[in-house]
DRENBA-48672 format. One line per 8 residues: number of its first residue (from 0); for each residue x negated, y, z of N, C-alpha, C. Coordinates in pm, whole numbers, plus 50000, padded with zeros to 5 digits. Layout:
NUM	X,Y,Z,X,Y,Z,X,Y,Z | ... .
***
This chain:
0	67606,44736,83517,67701,44817,83587,67700,44786,83735 | 67706,44649,83761,67705,44610,83904,67579,44644,83977 | 67475,44637,83902,67344,44668,83964,67338,44816,84004 | 67403,44897,83919,67403,45041,83950,67488,45070,84069 | 67599,44996,84075,67688,45014,84191,67620,44977,84320 | 67551,44865,84305,67478,44819,84426,67377,44920,84471 | 67307,44968,84378,67207,45070,84418,67275,45193,84475 | 67384,45224,84408,67454,45344,84458,67511,45320,84595 .
8	67555,45194,84614,67610,45167,84749,67503,45173,84856 | 67391,45119,84817,67281,45126,84913,67243,45269,84943 | 67242,45348,84842,67208,45491,84862,67312,45557,84947 | 67433,45516,84919,67542,45576,84996,67534,45535,85141 | 67505,45413,85167,67492,45363,85306,67375,45428,85376 | 67269,45444,85303,67149,45508,85362,67175,45652,85397 | 67246,45717,85304,67280,45858,85332,67370,45869,85450 | 67456,45769,85460,67547,45772,85577,67471,45753,85704 .
16	67375,45663,85704,67295,45642,85824,67213,45766,85858 | 67160,45828,85757,67083,45949,85778,67170,46058,85836 | 67287,46066,85779,67382,46168,85828,67424,46138,85970 | 67443,46005,85997,67482,45969,86133,67372,46002,86232 | 67245,45979,86186,67132,46009,86275,67116,46158,86293 | 67137,46233,86191,67120,46378,86199,67238,46444,86263 | 67351,46375,86261,67474,46437,86314,67462,46477,86460 | 67424,46387,86552,67413,46429,86695,67315,46541,86718 .
24	67202,46538,86646,67101,46646,86666,67156,46777,86622 | 67223,46775,86513,67281,46900,86465,67386,46950,86558 | 67466,46853,86604,67570,46894,86701,67509,46950,86828 | 67403,46886,86869,67333,46933,86991,67277,47071,86973 | 67223,47092,86850,67165,47221,86821,67270,47326,86806 | 67382,47285,86749,67488,47381,86722,67561,47423,86847 | 67579,47337,86942,67656,47370,87065,67563,47383,87184 | 67597,47471,87281,67511,47486,87401,67507,47360,87482 .
32	67394,47336,87542,67376,47214,87621,67455,47220,87748 | 67512,47118,87792,67588,47107,87917,67514,47021,88016 | 67504,47079,88144,67434,47003,88248,67524,46898,88303 | 67460,46801,88350,67533,46692,88414,67563,46733,88556 | 67663,46679,88625,67695,46712,88766,67576,46697,88859 | 67495,46599,88839,67381,46576,88928,67280,46688,88917 | 67252,46725,88789,67157,46834,88769,67210,46964,88826 | 67342,46986,88809,67404,47109,88860,67392,47119,89012 .
40	67414,47013,89083,67402,47012,89230,67260,47041,89273 | 67166,46982,89198,67025,47004,89232,66988,47150,89216 | 67036,47210,89107,67005,47352,89082,67065,47441,89189 | 67192,47415,89226,67256,47496,89330,67183,47483,89463 | 67139,47365,89496,67065,47342,89620,66934,47419,89619 | 66866,47417,89506,66739,47490,89496,66761,47640,89512 | 66870,47686,89449,66901,47830,89460,66932,47870,89604 | 67012,47785,89673,67048,47815,89815,66924,47815,89904 .
48	66834,47718,89880,66713,47712,89962,66625,47833,89939 | 66620,47873,89810,66538,47990,89779,66594,48116,89844 | 66730,48128,89842,66794,48245,89906,66772,48243,90056 | 66786,48125,90118,66765,48113,90263,66621,48148,90301 | 66527,48103,90215,66387,48131,90242,66357,48280,90232 | 66422,48342,90129,66404,48487,90109,66461,48564,90226 | 66581,48521,90274,66646,48586,90389,66562,48571,90516 | 66509,48450,90537,66426,48427,90655,66299,48512,90650 .
56	66242,48524,90529,66121,48607,90515,66150,48753,90546 | 66268,48801,90497,66306,48940,90523,66329,48964,90672 | 66401,48870,90738,66425,48883,90882,66294,48880,90961 | 66205,48793,90918,66077,48784,90987,65999,48915,90972 | 66004,48974,90851,65934,49101,90828,65995,49213,90912 | 66132,49211,90919,66200,49314,91000,66163,49301,91149 | 66165,49177,91198,66130,49153,91339,65987,49194,91368 | 65899,49165,91272,65758,49200,91291,65740,49351,91294 .
64	65817,49419,91205,65809,49566,91201,65862,49627,91331 | 65975,49575,91384,66032,49624,91510,65937,49599,91626 | 65879,49482,91628,65784,49450,91736,65664,49544,91731 | 65621,49577,91608,65508,49670,91594,65542,49807,91647 | 65663,49854,91611,65706,49984,91661,65716,49984,91813 | 65775,49880,91869,65790,49869,92015,65655,49868,92085 | 65562,49793,92028,65427,49786,92087,65358,49923,92080 | 65379,49990,91966,65318,50122,91952,65376,50220,92052 .
72	65510,50212,92072,65575,50302,92169,65527,50273,92310 | 65518,50145,92344,65469,50108,92478,65324,50154,92498 | 65244,50142,92394,65105,50184,92402,65095,50336,92423 | 65179,50410,92349,65179,50556,92362,65224,50598,92502 | 65329,50531,92554,65377,50562,92689,65269,50535,92793 | 65199,50422,92777,65094,50387,92873,64980,50490,92869 | 64944,50532,92744,64837,50632,92732,64879,50765,92794 | 65006,50805,92775,65055,50930,92833,65054,50924,92986 .
80	65100,50809,93041,65101,50794,93187,64960,50802,93244 | 64864,50739,93173,64725,50744,93219,64671,50885,93214 | 64707,50957,93106,64660,51096,93095,64719,51184,93203 | 64850,51164,93230,64914,51242,93337,64852,51216,93472 | 64817,51092,93494,64758,51056,93624,64616,51110,93637 | 64543,51114,93528,64403,51156,93534,64386,51306,93540 | 64479,51381,93479,64465,51527,93474,64592,51592,93524 | 64584,51718,93576,64705,51788,93622,64799,51814,93506 .
88	64925,51823,93540,65028,51844,93438,65004,51975,93367 | 65024,51969,93236,65009,52091,93157,65144,52144,93116 | 65153,52273,93109,65280,52335,93070,65305,52308,92922 | 65430,52292,92880,65462,52275,92739,65415,52395,92661 | 65404,52369,92528,65356,52476,92441,65446,52597,92447 | 65578,52571,92460,65671,52683,92466,65646,52768,92589 | 65624,52701,92703,65596,52774,92827,65466,52851,92816 | 65364,52786,92751,65238,52856,92735,65256,52981,92650 .
96	65335,52965,92542,65359,53080,92456,65431,53190,92531 | 65531,53149,92614,65603,53249,92694,65510,53318,92792 | 65422,53239,92854,65328,53297,92951,65235,53396,92883 | 65188,53356,92759,65099,53448,92687,65172,53575,92649 | 65299,53559,92608,65378,53677,92571,65400,53767,92690 | 65433,53705,92807,65455,53785,92928,65328,53855,92970 | 65216,53784,92953,65088,53846,92993,65056,53966,92906 | 65087,53951,92772,65064,54063,92683,65157,54178,92713 .
104	65283,54143,92752,65382,54247,92778,65361,54319,92909 | 65285,54259,93003,65263,54321,93134,65188,54451,93118 | 65220,54552,93202,65151,54682,93192,65007,54671,93236 | 64928,54763,93186,64785,54764,93218,64761,54785,93365 | 64858,54849,93434,64844,54877,93577,64830,54749,93658 | 64908,54645,93616,64901,54517,93688,64763,54456,93676 | 64705,54463,93554,64571,54408,93536,64471,54481,93621 | 64485,54613,93627,64393,54690,93710,64406,54654,93856 .
112	64532,54632,93897,64554,54596,94037,64491,54463,94069 | 64500,54369,93970,64440,54239,93995,64288,54250,94002 | 64232,54336,93918,64087,54350,93919,64039,54412,94049 | 64118,54508,94101,64077,54578,94222,64110,54503,94349 | 64185,54391,94338,64222,54318,94459,64098,54266,94529 | 64091,54284,94661,63970,54239,94733,63961,54088,94736 | 63840,54039,94747,63819,53895,94756,63882,53843,94883 | 63939,53720,94876,64003,53666,94997,63906,53654,95112 .
120	63955,53695,95228,63869,53688,95346,63841,53545,95386 | 63728,53527,95442,63692,53395,95493,63780,53362,95612 | 63847,53245,95602,63937,53205,95709,63859,53167,95834 | 63909,53213,95943,63842,53188,96071,63930,53098,96154 | 63869,53006,96221,63944,52915,96306,63993,52990,96429 | 64123,52986,96451,64184,53059,96563,64214,52964,96677 | 64213,53013,96798,64243,52925,96911,64392,52903,96925 | 64425,52801,97001,64565,52780,97034,64612,52892,97126 .
128	64743,52894,97149,64799,52997,97236,64731,52992,97373 | 64692,53109,97420,64625,53117,97549,64671,53241,97623 | 64658,53239,97749,64688,53359,97828,64559,53435,97847 | 64571,53565,97871,64451,53647,97885,64374,53610,98010 | 64444,53566,98115,64376,53537,98240,64303,53403,98235 | 64355,53308,98155,64290,53178,98145,64270,53146,97998 | 64160,53191,97938,64136,53168,97796,64123,53019,97767 | 64175,52979,97653,64166,52839,97613,64053,52823,97512 .
136	64001,52701,97504,63896,52674,97407,63955,52682,97266 | 63874,52725,97167,63926,52735,97031,63974,52601,96980 | 64082,52604,96906,64138,52482,96847,64118,52486,96696 | 64138,52373,96631,64116,52365,96487,64242,52400,96410 | 64289,52522,96429,64402,52573,96354,64359,52702,96287 | 64410,52726,96168,64369,52843,96091,64467,52956,96116 | 64414,53074,96137,64498,53190,96163,64587,53218,96044 | 64710,53260,96071,64804,53290,95965,64754,53406,95880 .
144	64772,53395,95751,64731,53503,95661,64852,53551,95584 | 64879,53681,95587,65001,53731,95527,64995,53752,95377 | 64884,53713,95311,64875,53736,95168,64985,53657,95098 | 65069,53728,95024,65181,53662,94958,65295,53628,95051 | 65294,53683,95172,65397,53653,95271,65530,53714,95229 | 65635,53636,95234,65767,53687,95197,65822,53777,95307 | 65924,53851,95273,65986,53941,95370,66042,53862,95488 | 66106,53749,95460,66162,53666,95566,66053,53613,95658 .
152	65942,53568,95599,65831,53516,95680,65770,53627,95766 | 65761,53747,95711,65708,53860,95788,65796,53892,95908 | 65926,53895,95886,66019,53923,95997,66006,53817,96106 | 66001,53692,96066,65990,53584,96165,65859,53592,96243 | 65749,53620,96171,65619,53628,96239,65616,53747,96335 | 65668,53861,96292,65669,53981,96377,65751,53958,96503 | 65867,53898,96488,65953,53875,96605,65892,53770,96698 | 65822,53674,96640,65758,53574,96727,65645,53638,96807 .
160	65569,53728,96744,65464,53800,96817,65524,53877,96933 | 65635,53944,96910,65700,54020,97018,65745,53929,97131 | 65798,53811,97097,65840,53716,97203,65722,53666,97284 | 65611,53639,97214,65491,53593,97284,65438,53701,97379 | 65438,53825,97331,65389,53935,97415,65482,53960,97534 | 65611,53936,97515,65706,53953,97625,65678,53853,97737 | 65626,53735,97700,65590,53637,97803,65460,53676,97873 | 65370,53739,97799,65242,53780,97858,65259,53903,97947 .
168	65347,53995,97904,65368,54121,97978,65516,54136,98016 | 65568,54050,98102,65710,54061,98139,65738,54186,98222 | 65633,54247,98275,65647,54365,98361,65610,54493,98286 | 65600,54487,98153,65560,54605,98075,65657,54720,98099 | 65603,54840,98111,65683,54958,98144,65609,55082,98096 | 65674,55197,98093,65601,55320,98056,65493,55348,98160 | 65373,55376,98116,65261,55390,98210,65238,55535,98253 | 65343,55613,98249,65338,55749,98302,65426,55757,98426 .
176	65373,55815,98532,65453,55833,98654,65557,55943,98631 | 65682,55916,98664,65788,56017,98653,65905,55978,98743 | 65980,56077,98781,66098,56053,98864,66227,56103,98798 | 66214,56180,98690,66332,56230,98620,66293,56264,98476 | 66389,56291,98387,66358,56320,98247,66264,56438,98228 | 66276,56540,98313,66189,56657,98299,66043,56619,98322 | 66017,56544,98428,65879,56502,98454,65826,56413,98341 | 65914,56328,98285,65869,56237,98178,65833,56315,98052 .
184	65915,56412,98014,65886,56486,97891,65758,56569,97907 | 65735,56628,98023,65612,56705,98047,65491,56613,98048 | 65501,56499,98116,65389,56406,98123,65355,56351,97985 | 65456,56326,97902,65432,56273,97768,65360,56375,97681 | 65399,56502,97692,65330,56607,97618,65184,56616,97662 | 65159,56601,97790,65022,56610,97842,64936,56489,97806 | 64999,56376,97767,64923,56253,97740,64852,56255,97605 | 64877,56358,97524,64807,56366,97395,64657,56382,97416 .
192	64580,56303,97343,64433,56310,97345,64373,56281,97483 | 64442,56202,97563,64386,56160,97692,64456,56032,97735 | 64416,55978,97850,64477,55853,97898,64596,55882,97989 | 64684,55784,97997,64797,55797,98090,64746,55805,98234 | 64636,55737,98261,64579,55741,98395,64541,55884,98434 | 64476,55955,98343,64436,56092,98372,64558,56183,98392 | 64662,56160,98314,64785,56239,98330,64848,56211,98465 | 64854,56081,98501,64915,56044,98629,64838,56101,98749 .
200	64710,56119,98732,64630,56176,98839,64643,56328,98846 | 64695,56389,98738,64706,56535,98729,64846,56587,98762 | 64949,56515,98721,65086,56567,98736,65135,56579,98882 | 65086,56500,98977,65136,56521,99113,65120,56665,99161 | 65004,56726,99136,64983,56865,99177,65071,56960,99097 | 65091,56930,98967,65174,57017,98882,65320,57016,98928 | 65374,56897,98951,65516,56888,98988,65540,56930,99134 | 65438,56919,99216,65453,56967,99354,65470,57119,99356 .
208	65401,57189,99264,65409,57335,99260,65524,57384,99172 | 65557,57308,99066,65663,57347,98972,65759,57229,98952 | 65847,57203,99043,65931,57083,99038,66043,57087,98934 | 66082,57205,98886,66196,57215,98795,66158,57299,98673 | 66233,57288,98562,66203,57369,98443,66200,57519,98471 | 66289,57566,98558,66293,57709,98590,66161,57754,98655 | 66102,57668,98738,65977,57702,98806,65860,57708,98708 | 65854,57608,98620,65742,57604,98526,65756,57712,98417 .
216	65882,57746,98386,65903,57851,98285,65852,57986,98333 | 65855,58010,98464,65812,58138,98520,65670,58134,98576 | 65597,58024,98549,65463,58006,98608,65360,58096,98541 | 65253,58123,98615,65139,58198,98562,65057,58101,98476 | 65038,58129,98347,64964,58037,98260,64825,58001,98312 | 64755,58097,98373,64620,58068,98421,64621,57965,98533 | 64722,57972,98617,64732,57874,98726,64763,57734,98670 | 64849,57733,98573,64883,57603,98510,64762,57546,98438 .
224	64688,57631,98369,64567,57585,98299,64470,57520,98395 | 64453,57578,98511,64359,57523,98608,64401,57384,98655 | 64532,57366,98671,64580,57233,98712,64562,57131,98600 | 64586,57173,98476,64583,57080,98362,64445,57061,98302 | 64345,57129,98354,64211,57121,98297,64160,56976,98281 | 64182,56883,98376,64129,56746,98361,64187,56670,98241 | 64300,56713,98188,64362,56639,98078,64303,56673,97942 | 64221,56780,97935,64166,56821,97807,64267,56904,97728 .
232	64216,56990,97640,64301,57079,97560,64403,57152,97648 | 64358,57193,97766,64449,57242,97870,64518,57374,97831 | 64454,57458,97749,64520,57583,97711,64640,57556,97620 | 64619,57472,97520,64729,57438,97429,64841,57364,97504 | 64801,57277,97596,64902,57202,97671,64978,57292,97768 | 64908,57389,97824,64976,57485,97912,65082,57563,97834 | 65047,57607,97715,65142,57680,97631,65264,57593,97597 | 65240,57466,97569,65350,57375,97533,65445,57350,97650 .
240	65391,57317,97770,65480,57282,97881,65556,57404,97933 | 65493,57521,97930,65566,57643,97971,65672,57676,97866 | 65637,57660,97736,65733,57687,97629,65853,57594,97631 | 65828,57465,97651,65942,57371,97652,66028,57394,97778 | 65967,57435,97887,66044,57466,98008,66137,57585,97984 | 66085,57688,97917,66169,57804,97884,66283,57764,97791 | 66252,57677,97691,66356,57633,97597,66465,57552,97669 | 66425,57470,97765,66524,57394,97842,66616,57487,97921 .
248	66557,57589,97979,66637,57683,98058,66729,57765,97968 | 66675,57815,97859,66752,57905,97773,66853,57834,97682 | 66819,57715,97636,66904,57647,97537,66987,57533,97594 | 66939,57471,97701,67008,57351,97750,67041,57358,97899 | 67040,57477,97955,67080,57493,98095,66987,57427,98194 | 66860,57414,98159,66764,57354,98251,66767,57202,98251 | 66844,57141,98158,66854,56994,98151,66787,56943,98024 | 66723,56829,98035,66661,56767,97918,66770,56704,97833 .
256	66782,56740,97705,66887,56682,97619,66861,56534,97590 | 66967,56463,97565,66956,56319,97537,66971,56284,97391 | 66946,56380,97302,66957,56355,97159,66824,56384,97089 | 66792,56304,96993,66666,56319,96920,66655,56455,96854 | 66762,56497,96785,66757,56623,96712,66738,56744,96803 | 66779,56732,96931,66758,56842,97027,66619,56837,97088 | 66571,56717,97115,66439,56704,97178,66327,56754,97088 | 66336,56724,96959,66226,56763,96869,66220,56914,96847 .
264	66320,56987,96895,66316,57134,96885,66232,57197,96995 | 66202,57120,97098,66124,57173,97210,65977,57186,97172 | 65907,57290,97216,65764,57308,97186,65680,57190,97233 | 65597,57138,97143,65508,57028,97178,65573,56891,97176 | 65703,56883,97140,65774,56755,97140,65797,56708,96997 | 65737,56596,96962,65759,56534,96831,65844,56409,96846 | 65852,56331,96741,65935,56209,96744,65881,56108,96846 | 65748,56097,96855,65691,56001,96950,65733,56036,97093 .
272	65713,56161,97132,65752,56204,97266,65902,56190,97288 | 65979,56224,97185,66124,56215,97196,66170,56072,97221 | 66109,55976,97151,66149,55836,97169,66106,55781,97305 | 65992,55830,97355,65952,55790,97491,66058,55835,97591 | 66103,55957,97578,66203,56011,97670,66337,55941,97652 | 66380,55925,97528,66510,55862,97502,66513,55717,97551 | 66405,55644,97525,66404,55503,97561,66389,55477,97709 | 66311,55562,97778,66279,55534,97918,66355,55619,98020 .
280	66408,55733,97976,66485,55817,98068,66635,55808,98043 | 66673,55773,97917,66815,55767,97883,66861,55629,97837 | 66768,55536,97825,66805,55400,97783,66849,55389,97639 | 66805,55480,97554,66841,55477,97412,66722,55426,97332 | 66742,55324,97247,66629,55260,97178,66549,55356,97093 | 66419,55336,97096,66328,55415,97013,66192,55348,97005 | 66119,55374,96898,65985,55318,96879,65882,55428,96903 | 65787,55400,96992,65681,55496,97024,65557,55463,96943 .
288	65528,55545,96844,65414,55519,96755,65294,55600,96803 | 65222,55545,96901,65099,55610,96946,64979,55546,96876 | 64859,55581,96916,64740,55528,96848,64727,55377,96860 | 64763,55322,96977,64756,55177,96995,64857,55107,96904 | 64977,55159,96901,65082,55099,96820,65042,55100,96672 | 64992,55213,96625,64951,55222,96484,64842,55121,96451 | 64744,55109,96538,64632,55019,96512,64678,54874,96504 | 64759,54832,96598,64798,54691,96605,64892,54649,96493 .
296	64990,54733,96460,65084,54691,96355,65015,54682,96219 | 64910,54759,96200,64835,54745,96075,64745,54622,96079 | 64689,54591,96196,64609,54468,96208,64695,54345,96184 | 64817,54351,96230,64908,54237,96213,64976,54235,96077 | 64945,54334,95993,65002,54343,95858,65155,54356,95860 | 65205,54423,95962,65348,54454,95962,65376,54565,95863 | 65278,54651,95844,65288,54760,95747,65149,54811,95716 | 65136,54874,95599,65009,54936,95561,65019,55089,95568 .
304	65131,55138,95615,65151,55283,95623,65058,55344,95730 | 65024,55471,95709,64940,55543,95806,65014,55661,95869 | 65120,55706,95805,65199,55816,95860,65288,55763,95973 | 65286,55825,96092,65364,55774,96205,65514,55757,96175 | 65573,55850,96102,65715,55839,96072,65744,55720,95981 | 65654,55695,95885,65673,55580,95795,65647,55449,95868 | 65551,55450,95961,65526,55330,96042,65649,55299,96126 | 65706,55402,96186,65827,55385,96268,65940,55322,96187 .
312	65960,55370,96065,66067,55318,95980,66039,55174,95937 | 65913,55145,95899,65879,55011,95850,65890,54906,95961 | 65839,54939,96079,65844,54843,96190,65986,54831,96244 | 66057,54942,96250,66195,54937,96299,66283,54847,96215 | 66252,54836,96084,66331,54751,95996,66309,54602,96022 | 66203,54566,96096,66173,54425,96123,66245,54372,96248 | 66298,54462,96329,66355,54422,96458,66494,54482,96477 | 66577,54417,96558,66704,54479,96595,66679,54604,96678 .
320	66765,54700,96666,66746,54828,96733,66733,54813,96885 | 66801,54714,96940,66798,54694,97085,66660,54653,97136 | 66573,54605,97047,66438,54560,97087,66334,54672,97081 | 66368,54786,97025,66267,54887,96993,66188,54936,97114 | 66255,54969,97223,66185,55026,97338,66089,54926,97401 | 66138,54804,97427,66050,54702,97486,65938,54662,97390 | 65969,54657,97260,65866,54627,97161,65751,54727,97173 | 65785,54854,97187,65682,54958,97200,65593,54931,97321 .
328	65654,54896,97434,65576,54867,97555,65485,54747,97533 | 65538,54640,97473,65458,54519,97454,65336,54547,97366 | 65358,54617,97255,65247,54643,97162,65143,54735,97226 | 65188,54840,97291,65095,54935,97353,65016,54869,97466 | 65084,54790,97547,65013,54720,97656,64908,54625,97600 | 64942,54554,97495,64846,54460,97436,64726,54535,97378 | 64752,54650,97317,64642,54728,97261,64549,54783,97367 | 64602,54815,97486,64518,54868,97593,64442,54760,97669 .
336	64493,54642,97674,64434,54537,97758,64350,54435,97682 | 64391,54400,97560,64323,54292,97488,64278,54333,97348 | 64367,54388,97270,64335,54418,97129,64281,54560,97116 | 64159,54579,97164,64098,54712,97168,64057,54758,97029 | 64033,54888,97017,63998,54944,96887,63862,54894,96838 | 63760,54897,96924,63625,54862,96879,63591,54715,96901 | 63626,54662,97017,63591,54524,97047,63714,54447,97095 | 63799,54405,97002,63915,54325,97043,63871,54192,97102 .
344	63941,54150,97207,63906,54024,97274,63982,53909,97208 | 63943,53874,97085,64015,53771,97009,64016,53636,97079 | 63907,53604,97148,63899,53474,97215,63990,53462,97335 | 64048,53573,97382,64140,53570,97496,64279,53614,97456 | 64304,53621,97325,64431,53674,97275,64538,53564,97269 | 64656,53586,97328,64761,53484,97328,64831,53469,97194 | 64812,53564,97102,64880,53554,96972,64779,53535,96860 | 64660,53485,96891,64557,53467,96788,64604,53384,96669 .
352	64680,53274,96687,64723,53196,96570,64816,53272,96477 | 64872,53383,96523,64965,53461,96441,64902,53586,96384 | 64775,53610,96416,64710,53737,96382,64623,53724,96258 | 64651,53800,96151,64567,53796,96031,64428,53854,96054 | 64412,53936,96160,64283,54000,96185,64198,53922,96285 | 64238,53799,96316,64159,53721,96410,64016,53706,96360 | 63920,53730,96448,63780,53721,96412,63713,53856,96400 | 63792,53965,96402,63731,54098,96399,63661,54130,96530 .
360	63703,54064,96636,63642,54085,96767,63574,53959,96816 | 63542,53956,96946,63473,53844,97008,63566,53723,97016 | 63523,53609,96958,63606,53489,96957,63569,53389,97067 | 63452,53405,97126,63414,53315,97235,63498,53346,97359 | 63571,53247,97414,63662,53274,97525,63595,53339,97646 | 63477,53293,97682,63410,53347,97800,63364,53491,97777 | 63309,53517,97659,63266,53654,97628,63387,53747,97612 | 63493,53695,97552,63614,53776,97532,63678,53812,97666 .
368	63669,53723,97761,63730,53748,97892,63668,53870,97959 | 63542,53895,97930,63474,54010,97992,63519,54143,97930 | 63589,54138,97818,63634,54260,97752,63773,54305,97798 | 63840,54223,97877,63976,54256,97920,63977,54376,98013 | 64093,54446,98013,64104,54567,98094,64229,54562,98183 | 64229,54651,98280,64339,54668,98375,64369,54537,98447 | 64497,54503,98464,64528,54388,98549,64476,54257,98491 | 64454,54251,98358,64402,54129,98297,64256,54104,98337 .
376	64191,54210,98381,64052,54197,98426,64042,54214,98578 | 64158,54214,98645,64157,54231,98790,64129,54374,98832 | 64154,54470,98742,64128,54611,98771,64259,54685,98794 | 64255,54807,98850,64375,54886,98870,64440,54925,98738 | 64570,54948,98743,64643,54993,98625,64632,55142,98608 | 64728,55203,98537,64722,55346,98509,64818,55428,98594 | 64914,55362,98656,65012,55437,98735,64974,55438,98883 | 64992,55555,98944,64972,55564,99089,65090,55502,99162 .
384	65208,55510,99098,65330,55454,99157,65397,55360,99055 | 65339,55243,99034,65396,55150,98935,65523,55083,98986 | 65604,55026,98897,65724,54953,98939,65688,54832,99023 | 65782,54788,99103,65757,54676,99190,65729,54548,99113 | 65793,54533,98998,65770,54412,98916,65623,54400,98875 | 65561,54514,98848,65420,54513,98810,65334,54470,98929 | 65367,54520,99046,65292,54482,99167,65313,54335,99198 | 65435,54286,99178,65464,54144,99204,65387,54053,99109 .
392	65358,54103,98988,65285,54023,98889,65134,54028,98909 | 65089,54098,99012,64945,54104,99040,64880,54233,98999 | 64959,54329,98948,64901,54457,98909,64866,54542,99030 | 64766,54627,99011,64720,54714,99120,64742,54860,99081 | 64790,54945,99172,64811,55087,99140,64678,55159,99119 | 64683,55262,99036,64561,55340,99010,64528,55430,99129 | 64403,55463,99148,64366,55554,99258,64399,55699,99221 | 64428,55783,99316,64455,55924,99287,64329,55996,99239 .
400	64347,56116,99187,64236,56193,99134,64136,56227,99245 | 64008,56201,99221,63904,56230,99317,63888,56126,99426 | 63953,56010,99410,63944,55905,99514,63813,55830,99506 | 63736,55855,99404,63606,55789,99391,63621,55650,99335 .
***
């Protein structure tokens, strides 16, 4: 019995030891493992370091990306600046599109006008301002060209030309001899298709025999024709002067009217003749558009008109009305003395730097000087009885008819 107990006790003790040994393992397996404080701190530290490293890596990547963008922008700006410097600026695409649209929308007439536009003239070197009596050597300045000239620039250039001519011809005056409005209107009618000099040499005999409108109105046409023969077209001119004399007697009491609308009613009197009379006999402004005036204003590109009435209107719009009469004298005098029809004396012209037609004539100062006429060449003028101011300036009176 005791032996069995002993064995049983031993078995019981062994089982207890086995159970005791298995107990902690089972408990460990059955319950979740718990970290010790030291291990927990180590894990948290590792996690924090990993997060800090991840954050630093992200910031570094962001900074690198920003730096890349900045470098790319700087590189693009530098390339654009270099391109702008190397080539002329180009219009934006929108502007180009607008330009193409406008070009398509423009009428065919504009294209034709552009095709027909003459090639630009070769620029000629013009001399500095010079007087006709003492030509200056050519200077390295280019003559003004009115292509694309604005209205304001045209007005300024035209008025400057007139001021320059006023300095060259301060004694400019009507170059027909007359003592009263009647003599002036008759002399102006006779000046068509001839020179003022020839008229001045002819009218002394005419006015000596027919001093008043009443006398000429009752004259024998054949006698008048014989006197007027040197002026050319003497039959037509005889008819005109006798007709206007009769009109003065019958319509205006033998007096020359001082109004444009009355003057142009007289036989042989047009706007040109009327303005000569109004400006020089009555002191009323007017523009005299004779052949010299027409030629010069077109050379100077003041107008492209060819009709005298349209030329008068176009040029008159460039100047104050008070300047019209003297302007006519300045232009006509310049056309007779320097700016001739066939051989303009460009090398002796005082307004060469302002003239678009510079170079059409002789540009050498010495050769141009030989082309000058009347007082600019030391020759007699056109009037037998010129004003004293003209004589004081060195002008010489013309010789009478047949003086040799």
